[in-house]
Structures are given as C-alpha cells and as structure tokens.
N, C-alpha and C positions, 0 to 999 in steps of 0.2 A: 493621606498624603504618604505615599511610599518611601522609604530610603532613599535618601539623595546619594550614597556612599554607593549602590547599588544601580544608579542609574546611568543611562550610555552619556556617553561625551564627545563629540567632535571635532575634531581639528581639521582644518582643511576636509580633505577628502577622506580621513580615518577616522573610523568610530571607534572606541575603547565601550566595551560591554560592560565596564564598570568604572568607578573612579579611584581602583587602587594601582599602584603602581609600585614594580619591586624596583627598590634603589640599587643604583648602581652601587655593585659592592666589590672592592678587589679580592680575587680570590688566590692570587699568586700559585695558580695551579698549572700552568705551561711550562711544563720541567725539563722541555727539552731546549730550553733558551732560545727557541726561534720564534716565540710567539705563537705559535700555533693552537687550536681548540684542541683540547684534549677529551678523552672521553667523560671524563669527570664535568666538565663544562657543560655538555649535552643533558647529562641527567638530571643535573643542578637546575637549570634553566628550564628543562621542559616539565620539572616535578611541581614547580612552581605554577608552572601555566594549567596544569594538571588541577592546581590546588584553585585555580579560578580568579589567579591574578589577572585583573583586564590588560597591561601592560608591563612586558618585562622587560626591563632595561638593564643590557649587557654591563658589565662593569668596565673600568677606565681601560681604555684600550688606546694602545700608542700609535701614534703617527710615524714616529720614527725609531729606531732602535736606541737612541743616545735620550729619549724622552720616556723612558718605560721608568716607573717608580722601582720595579724591581726588576732581573730577569727572568724573574718566572712570569709576567705581564704578558695578558695578550696584546696581538698587537694584528694592526692591521696595515702596515708600511709595505705591503709585497702584494702582488695578485694572488702568489701562494696561498696567502689565509683567507681568501675569497670561499672556498670552498667549504674551510669547519663555520663558517659563519654562516653560510648557506645552508648547514645542516642545524643551526640552532636556530633559524626561523623557520625552518620548514617545522621543526618541532613542537616549537611554540605555537604557529600555524595551525597546526593541528588540533588544538585543544583550543579554538576560538579566540585566542589572546592574540594580542598584536607586540612587535618586537621593536625594540628601542637598540640603540648601540651610542655609549659615550665615548666622542673622540679625544683623547688627551694627551698632553706631553706633560711629564713630571717640571722640566726648569730644571733649580738649583735642587730639588727635594730629588731627581736621581741619583739610585745608589750603584746603577751598573759600572763595568769596569771602564775605562776611557775616560775623556773629557768630558762633564756636563755643563749646560748652557744655561744662561739667565739674561734677563734686561741688562743687569749689572753686575759686577762682579762680588757679590754679596754670599757670605756662605750661611746655609740653613745650620742652624746648631751645631752639632758634631759630624755634620756632611760634607765632603771636600767642597772648596772654593771652586764656583764655577768661572765658567768662560766667559765673557762680556758680548752676546752675540755682534756681529756686524750685522751692517744695513742690507748685505747681501744673504746671509745666512739668515737673519728675518725674512728675508721674502722666499729663502729655500724651505722654512719650517712654515709658511704661509701656503705654498704648494702641497706641502705634504698634508698638512689639514685637507685642501681639495682634494688628495687622490683620496684619501682615506674616507672622504665623502661618497667619490665616486664608487669606490667598493665596496662600501657598506649599500649602494644603492644597487650593485650589481648580487648583492648578498640577499637583496630582497628585503631590508630593512625597511619599516613602516615610517619610524621617527628618528632623525639624529639629535643628540645633546651634545653640545659643546662644552667641556669641562673648564669654567671661566671661574673655578670654588677653590679651596682647601689650599692655597699657597704653592698651588701648581702656575706654569708656566706663564698663562694668560694674567691668572690673577696677582702673578710677579709682575707685571706688565701694569696692571691697573692701578697698583697700589704704589702710593709712594714710601712706605717702608721697604723697598724692595726693588724702586725704580728711580735712578738718579740720575738716566742719561740725559744728554744735554741736545740730543736730535729731536727728529720730530714725532719720538716717540715717548719723549720724555718732558717732563714739566708739569704742563695744566691737566687736567684731568680729561678734556679732549685732546690731549695728544696721547695720554695715559691708555686711552679707550682705541686710540687707530689701529693696534695688532687686533684684537679682537675685532673692532669693526671691517677692516678689510678679509681677515677670516670668514667673517659672515657672508660679505660681497662676493666673495671668491666660492665659496659652498655654493651658494643660492646660483651661480654658473652652471653648475653638474647637479643640481638638486631641485627638485621643486616640492617636495612633500614640508610636513611640518619640522619645523626647529625649535628646542629646546635650547638655553641655558641656563648652567648653572653656576650662583655665585657664591659668595660668602660675604653675605649682607652686614655683617659683624666682626672686624680684624682684631678686636679686643684692645685696640691703642689709640688714645689720644690724637697721636699722630697719623695713625691710618685715613682709610676713608670712613666717612661717617655712613649711617642709615641714609641722610641726605642725599649723599653722594650716590649709594646705590638706586635710589628714587630716579635721580637724574640719567645714569646710565641705564636704568630699564626703561626710560621715555625714551632715550636715543635706540634701544635694541628694538622698541615697538616700531620706531620710525622705518627700521632697517627691515622688517620685516618676520621677527622671531616671534614665536607662537607663545610661549610660555616662558615663567622665568622660574627656574627649581630653586626654591631659596633657603641654602643653608649658612652656617657661620664658621670663621676661624680655620685656623691652618696656615696663615701668612709667615707668624713668628709661632717660636715653640708655646708659648703662653696662650691659655683660653678663656673659657668664661670660669668666673670663680666658683659656679655651681652649675650644675644641669639638673633641670626637674622636667616632668613631663610638659612636652609641647615647647619647651624652652625657646624655642624658634619660630615659632608661629607668629609672633607680633609682628616680625619681619614680613614673612610675607604678606601677611594683612596689609600693612602699611603699604608694600610696592605695589599690591593689588591696587589697592584704593587710589592712591595718590599715583601711580604712573599709569594707571587703567589700562592694563595689561593682567592676563592671566596669569596668576601663580601654581606652583606646588610646595606644597607644607610637608616639612621633613625633621625629625629628631624627637627622639622618645614619645612617638605615636605608637600605643601597644596595645588599645581595642576597640572596638568597634562604636561603641558610644561617644571616645571622644572624638574618631575621626569623621562622625556624623554632625557633632557640633559645629567643629571647621567649618566644615561645608555647608551646613543648614545658616550659620552666622556670615557666611560668605567672606571669611577669614582666607580662603583659597579655594583651588578648583579642582586640586587635584591630591591623592595623599599619598606620599611615597612611604614603606614601609622598609625599612633595612633589617636589623638583627630581628626583628620578631619573627621576620618570614625565614631568617636562618633557624628560630626555633620551629618554626611550625610552618611548614610549606602548607598547609590547608588555613590557613589565618583567616583567610574568607569566610569559609564555612563557618568559626566561632562567631566573628565578624555580626554575620547573618543572623545567628541564631541571637545574639544579645541585641539586635534591631528587631527581631520578631519578623523577620525577611526570609522567605524561601527563594533559593538561588538553585540554579539546576546543578545536579549533580552527574560528574563524567559518568556517561553510560555503564562504563565497568564498574560503577561503585556506588551505583544507586541503590541496590538493597543494603547497601551498609551506612550511604547519608540518611 
C-alpha cells in the first residue's frame, strides 16, 4: 500500500495531487496599506507550489478594510484586488497545485485605525473596545463576504475557506464568551450560528466550488463552546453543503492551551470527522511525514495542514516523501538535484 499522504484527494470537481495543504498564515506584507498583493506574496506562495504542496491556501484575506487584523493584511474588498490574486493563482497552477483563499474579518481583533466591530462591545485584551454591529451592518458584512467570494471566483481560486476560528468575527458570533446579543444572532447556539449560516448560504449563490470552514474547536474556557457544540455546528455545516472542516483551536480569549505538543489538535479533528461524519483537516505542530501519514491512515483526518514547517522549508513534501520511502515527481527544473 502506498503513502496516503501522497495520494490524490477529490472534493467536488477539484482533485488535489496529494493531501498536503499549506495552512493560511498571515504575512503582514501588503505594505501599501491598501490590501494589494505584493511581489513577496507571489514568490512566497509559488515557492511552496514548486515544493509540491498539493493545495496552497492564501492567508486570511479581509473582506472589508475594517476587518483587517493589521493594515498590512491582504484584502479582497475591492475589484482592484482581483488582478493580484489572479497572479497568485496562475503561479500556483503552473506547478500542478491548487489554490485556495481564506476569507476573513477580524472583528474585535482588528488593529486598524478607526472603529472596529464585533457582535458585542467587549474588548479583546489590550485592543480597543469594538462597536456592536447593528443588524444593518451585519447584513452589509454578509454581503462583503459574498462579494469576496465572487472576486475569488473571478481570480480563479479552486477552493474558498471561510475563517470562523481564532477569535475573529465569525468566531465571535459563535462563542457565548463574546456574543451577548439579545436579537436573532444571540442566545442559543443555533442563533449564534445564524451569522455563519447566512454567510455560507450567500456565498453559495455566487460560488459552486468546494467550501472549507476553519473553526476553533476548543475555546479553552468552561464558559465557552465545547467540543460537542462544535460537533453539532459541523453537522449543521455539512447540511449546508460545506465540504470540509479545518479544525484548529483557541484565539477567542487571550488564554490558550496549558501546553502544546505534537498533534495537540488532532483529537478535535478526529472527533468531528467521526461524530459529524464530515471530512476534516488536521493542523497544529505536525512536523514530519510519518506523523502526517499516521493521522491519515488511522482516519483521524482527511487533509494535513502544514504551517510553520512550510515557513522553515518550502520543500517539506520532498522530506516527507523520503521519510515515507515514497517517490514524488520533482519540478522538471530540479530533477537533477532531487
């Protein structure tokens, strides 16, 4: 039996050549403060595609200017952004990899000038207190996500991921720690899910490709959502037509896990995969091919998201293949070296 890490994986009409995903990681490199793609982004993402990563996921990309984590974040709130994203996609596709984008809004964790917004006026740590969103502003934000998805389609992306993790805006709506609303978007888990549900519904009006959702399946607080709550949310997302849950943890409140260790988030991905019966992506301190292969072979997840390890080594897939005694196709230009 061959390596599962290097076996293809098909979602809808998109086939990845292997199960390795470049995890979305903010680069804070759009130094013009207008959210545009810079030369760094092109080389950064293309080099990992050259390294034989199957799916390149572009960092959290803001759907509104006020939704940026920092004013160096990439944006997709304007048609002027499409060209740069199209360049990223074309460069990734040139190396037989697929391209995804993570659509995001930072909510109360935004550090940009001017007002910031959240479901409730509760500050995060030392960041300024956000303005509670009105229902009209919620609707405008849903439209912004939808227009972001439309622009992603025009840029040629293969997959969209909706960022509902790490304490950013959608996560703030989902969590009872940050959502104290008294209207239709607050109260019960089902009500708190309403914002994400409507975003998914609206994206599907303009996008028919695969949709991933990243969640934080542990809020590291007894008053927060439990893993069982996230199993329920994942079941609801499956019914909506979401194709995969990208399972991370933390970020809603400043405190996090008491310790991190190799694969510390895998059990969350495994629980959601088996209890919600939906494909999952595993992420978090996955550093070598043997570890990744174990996760897949034991059916704990379907895709492996690699973050910092790909920052250290764009050719991580080659190292993983060597560990697993698997031969992979080298870029033609590098064959004599590989």
